C-alpha positions, 0 to 999 in steps of 0.5 A: 479456452475461456479464462476467468481472472478472479481479482479478490480482496483477501484478509491476512489470516482470515481463512474463512472469509477468504474462502467465501470470496473464493467460492463467490468467484468460483460460482461467477466464473462457472456462470460465465462458462469459464474453463479455468479460473485463476486466483492471486498468490496465497489467496487462501491465507492472505498476503503477506501472512508473515510470521503466522506461517510459523504456526503449524495450526495456521498452515494446516487450516489453510490446507483443510480450506483447500480441500474444502474448495476442491470439494466445491468444484465437484459440480462445476465444469471448470478448473481453479488455480488457487494460491495457498501454503503447502508443507514440505514433505522432505527432510530438508529445507524450509518447512513450507512452500508458496504453492498453487493448487489446481482444483477440479471435479472435487479433487486437488488434481495438481500442486505447483510451487514458487521458485523465485523467492524475493528478499528485498524491499518489502519482501522476505519470502526466503525467511519462510518458504522452500524454493521449488526444485521441480519445474514442470508444466500443468494441463487443463483440458489438453492445453498445457500451461506454465504455472508461475507465482508472482516473482517467477515472472520477474527472473530478470530483476536487477538490484544494484546493477546485478541480476537477482536470480540465476534461474529462469523458471519460465524458460525451463517450463516453456521448453516442455511445450506450453500454450499459455503462461499463467501467473498468480500474483500479489504485486504491491502497488507503487507509482511505477509498478503497473508499467513495470508489470506490463513491461515484464509480461510483454517481454516474456510474451514476445520472447516465448510467443505465448499469451500471459494470464496475470491475476493480481491481488487487490486490497490493503494488508499490512500497509501494502496496497494491492491495486489489482489491474489483472490483465491478459497479454497477447503473444505480441506484447499487447494487452488484450484484456484488463481488470479494474484497479483498486476494486474486486473484479472478475475478468473473463477472456477467451483465447480466441480474442486477439484485439488489443484492449484500450489503454486508459492510464490515469494520472498519478494523482488519481491512483494515489487517491484511489489507493488511499481510499481503498487503504482506509476502507480496508483498514477499518474493515479488516482490523475491525477497529472502532467504526469511526474515523477521527482526525484533526482539521488544522486548516491545512491541505494534509488534514483536508485531504485525509478528511475527504479520503475518509469520507469517500472510504467510509461515508460522512456519518463515520468521520468525526473531525476536531479543530483545535485552535491555540492562542496563536492559531489564525482565524482561517484555520478554524473557518476554513476547517468549518467550511470543509466539514460542512461541504463534506457533511461531517461532524466537527468539534471545536476544542480550544487548547490555550488553557490546557497548554497554559496549565502544562506550562504552569505545571512545568515552570518549577522545573524549567525555571528561567530557561528560554522558550524553545521548541519544547513549548511549541511541542506542548501544543502538538501533544495537547492536540494529540491527547484530545484527539485520542480522548475523542476517539476513545469516548466516541468509538473511533480510531485516529487517522494521522494526517502527516505526509512523507516529507515531514516524516522523512526529516522529522518535522513532526512531534512524537506523541503529538501529530505522530499519533494515529492508527493509520497514515494515509499520506505517509508515503506521499511527498508534500508536493504530491499532496497538493497535486492530489488535492487539486485533482480532487477539487476538479473531480469532486466539485460538490465537496471541494477543499476550500481554495484558501486552504490550498493558497495559504503557506503551509504552517504548523502554527506552533509560533506566531507567523510561523511557516514550514519554510522558516525551518525547511527548504521549499517543498519543491526543493525538499521533495526533489532531494528526498526523492533522490536520496530515498527512492534512488539511494543517491549520495549527497554528491550525486544529488548536488551534481544533478543540480537539485539544490546547493550542497549545504541544503542537500547535506542538511536534508540528509542529516535530518533524514538519518537522525529522525529514524527513531521517530519513524519507528514510532509512527503509524503504519503508512500506505505504500505509494512509492518503491521505497516507503517507510516501514518494512521496506526501509530498514535503517539503524536508529543508532547508525551514522551514515554520511550522505 
C-alpha cells in the first residue's frame, strides 16, 4: 500500500482556506499514486479551535466542508483520512467529538473518534469533546488499520509519577487484527518533543510489530508552534521515512520499503530559529495584521536576533526598526544598531527620547516633590520607547514585535507599557543563554547578515541608568537560567534546586520570589512562541494573588 502523509499548515477557524490546502494535497497524493492520504488532527477547523467549538454554526460549517471534500474524492482513486469535528448524536456527554473522516469515491465511508482527551499543559480537550467509546479498526482496499488521533498513541503518558490513562485504545484495536497503525496528530513543538514522539511511536511499533504512519501538523496557531516532522516508523522501531520540519510537505511511502531513513537531528539553536521564523511568518499571514513588523533596536542581542528572524520570515522590505537613545545610552547602542540594520537591509529611524523623558519628569515634578529618584524614572524611559514604537507602527501600518526573552519575563525584569509591548514575542520562551546560542548559530550560518560581534561581546544592559548592566540586578544569566529551568520546567522546590548545586540558597530563593510575584506582568505580556515544555501562556496557570513558597 502506498501512503501519502499530508503535512499541512492550517489556520484556526478559516475552514475555506483549510479546505483549499486539503484539496491541494489530495490532488498531489493522487498524482503520486497514493492509496491513502493521511492529514493531521482537526485539519478542517484548524487546531486548537478552543471556544469556537461552542458555536454550533462553526461545527456545522466544518461538517459541510467534510461533505464537500468527500465529493472531491469521487474521481480520485484514493482514500483520505481527514481530521474534523463531528456531533454527538446521543443524549448524553459532550456535544461533539474530535473525529477523523474516511473519504472515498465521493462519500464519507467511515468516521472514527478520539479516545484519550488530554487535559494538561496547553491541552484542554475534555472541556469540549466526548471521548470515544467504540474502539474499532478501519479498512482500506482490504488492509486493516488502527485509527488513532494524537494522544491515543500516548496511552502511557505519566505526570507526577502517575499514568494519565487507564485505557490503551491501540491494544483494543490491534486485537481485532490490523496491518498498520495510523495517527493523525497535532503535536506542538518543544525542544524535546521530536525525540519523545519517536520514542512513543517506536515503543508501539515494536510492541505490536506494526508500522506506524504518523502525520503531524505544521505552522503556528495561538502561540503554539507545530513543527511537522511527520514520519513512518517500521515494526522494529526504525524510522523509514521522514517529512521536513517547520514547512508544509507531502511524504510518500510504500509499505514495501524497509530501509531505515537517515537521521539528521539539528541542534536546538537551529530548530529554535526555524520555529521562530515560522511563528513570525504565520502570525502576520494568519492574523492579517498590518504588513510591516516594527521593532526597537537597542544594540543588544535580543532585539538584534528578533530583527534577523523577522527579515527571514517577512523579507527586509517589511521590517522597520528604530533606535531610541536616551541621554545615558552608550554610543555603541546606536552605531551597532545602524550596522545591523545595514547588513539586514532594513529601514531604521533614529528617535532620541531625552527630551520626551525630560518633559515627563517636569510634568511629574509637582507630584514627586523631593522624593528621591528610583526605578520610576528609569521606567519612564522604557515607556517613552514603547509609546514611540507603537506610534511608528500605527502610522506606517505595522505591528510591534516584542524583543524580550524568557529569563526577563520570568523574573519581571521588564516594564509594563514599556518593553512589554508588542503583538508577538518571538523570544518569550527562550532563556537569555539560549538567545546567545541561537545568535551565534545564526552568525555561523548567515555570514552575509551577521549580527555585529560587538553586540554579542557587550554586557547585557537595559541602559536605564549610567553604567547599568543586567547583572547589577540579577544573578549571572548562566546561574539565573539554570535556576529558572529547574523551577519552571521541572517544578523543583528551592530545596531541591539548592541540593543540585545550581546556586546558593539565598540566590535560589530570591529568583523564585521574583518569579512568583511577577505573574501580573506576564498576564499582560504579548503571546509567546512555545519552545519548551513549560511556556508562559495557556500552559502556565499560576494565580496572581497566590503565595507559593519555593
